[in-house]
C-alpha positions as a printed Julia matrix, in Angstrom:
102×3 Matrix{Float64}:
 -43.09  -177.56  -36.9
 -40.7   -175.48  -34.82
 -37.01  -176.28  -34.81
 -35.45  -177.05  -31.45
 -32.06  -175.45  -30.88
 -29.12  -177.64  -29.91
 -28.71  -175.84  -26.58
 -32.14  -177.13  -25.5
 -31.06  -180.72  -26.18
 -27.83  -180.04  -24.31
 -29.63  -178.69  -21.22
 -32.21  -181.5   -21.17
 -29.47  -184.11  -21.58
 -27.44  -182.62  -18.75
 -30.48  -182.53  -16.47
 -31.47  -186.14  -17.21
 -27.93  -187.47  -16.86
 -27.14  -185.63  -13.63
 -30.51  -186.38  -12.05
 -30.42  -190.09  -12.89
 -26.81  -190.38  -11.7
 -27.44  -188.78   -8.29
 -30.86  -190.29   -7.57
 -30.19  -194.0    -8.13
 -27.65  -194.81  -10.78
 -28.0   -198.6   -10.37
 -31.72  -198.48  -11.3
 -31.76  -195.42  -13.58
 -28.68  -196.09  -15.69
 -30.75  -196.25  -18.96
 -31.83  -192.65  -18.31
 -28.23  -191.66  -17.74
 -27.3   -192.95  -21.2
 -30.36  -191.36  -22.79
 -29.22  -188.07  -21.29
 -25.77  -188.6   -22.82
 -27.44  -189.19  -26.2
 -29.31  -185.9   -25.82
 -26.04  -184.14  -25.0
 -24.34  -185.67  -28.04
 -27.24  -184.75  -30.31
 -27.29  -181.18  -28.96
 -23.55  -180.7   -29.51
 -23.86  -182.11  -33.05
 -26.71  -179.7   -33.86
 -24.71  -176.74  -32.58
 -21.61  -177.72  -34.6
 -23.65  -178.31  -37.77
 -25.36  -174.95  -37.25
 -21.99  -173.18  -37.13
 -20.78  -175.02  -40.22
 -23.93  -174.06  -42.17
 -23.61  -170.45  -41.05
 -20.01  -170.31  -42.35
 -21.07  -171.82  -45.69
 -23.81  -169.21  -46.09
 -21.29  -166.43  -45.44
 -18.97  -167.78  -48.13
 -21.67  -168.46  -50.71
 -21.31  -166.24  -53.8
 -25.1   -165.95  -54.12
 -25.26  -163.97  -50.87
 -23.11  -161.23  -52.4
 -25.4   -160.72  -55.39
 -27.98  -158.0   -55.54
 -31.49  -159.47  -55.13
 -32.74  -157.11  -57.85
 -30.65  -159.06  -60.37
 -33.06  -161.97  -60.15
 -36.14  -160.01  -61.14
 -37.76  -161.03  -64.36
 -37.13  -158.97  -67.42
 -40.09  -156.94  -68.61
 -42.26  -158.78  -71.07
 -41.71  -157.76  -74.65
 -44.55  -156.63  -76.82
 -45.19  -158.71  -79.93
 -47.15  -158.09  -83.09
 -48.28  -160.32  -85.94
 -47.66  -159.86  -89.63
 -50.99  -159.14  -91.37
 -49.9   -161.12  -94.45
 -48.43  -164.38  -93.12
 -49.31  -164.27  -89.39
 -45.67  -164.57  -88.26
 -44.96  -163.28  -84.75
 -42.47  -160.39  -84.67
 -41.08  -158.14  -81.94
 -42.71  -154.78  -81.43
 -39.51  -153.04  -82.52
 -39.36  -154.86  -85.9
 -40.34  -152.84  -88.96
 -40.49  -155.76  -91.4
 -41.63  -159.38  -91.16
 -38.76  -161.89  -91.01
 -40.73  -164.48  -92.99
 -42.35  -162.58  -95.87
 -40.71  -159.15  -95.7
 -44.0   -157.28  -95.44
 -43.87  -153.9   -93.68
 -45.22  -154.06  -90.11
 -47.2   -151.15  -88.72
């Protein structure tokens, strides 16, 4: 669903309020107040948008390099032929039984 910007609410609220006030305020006063609600909601959305934009600018995560979050390359593992223990590919000896790994 698309987000509606606060300015749209502001414009619609102004149109409804002004139109209902000048046409027949005594019969259309509920529309006048609905228009004021739209105006209030639009101003609130605009203010909250500015506050969120300032928080994003100050966030320390925005200053980090996106490449820092990449996963580390997967390490190669090998098994000891004697005991079956899993060891890193760079290990020369098994940590469990001490057998030489090839």
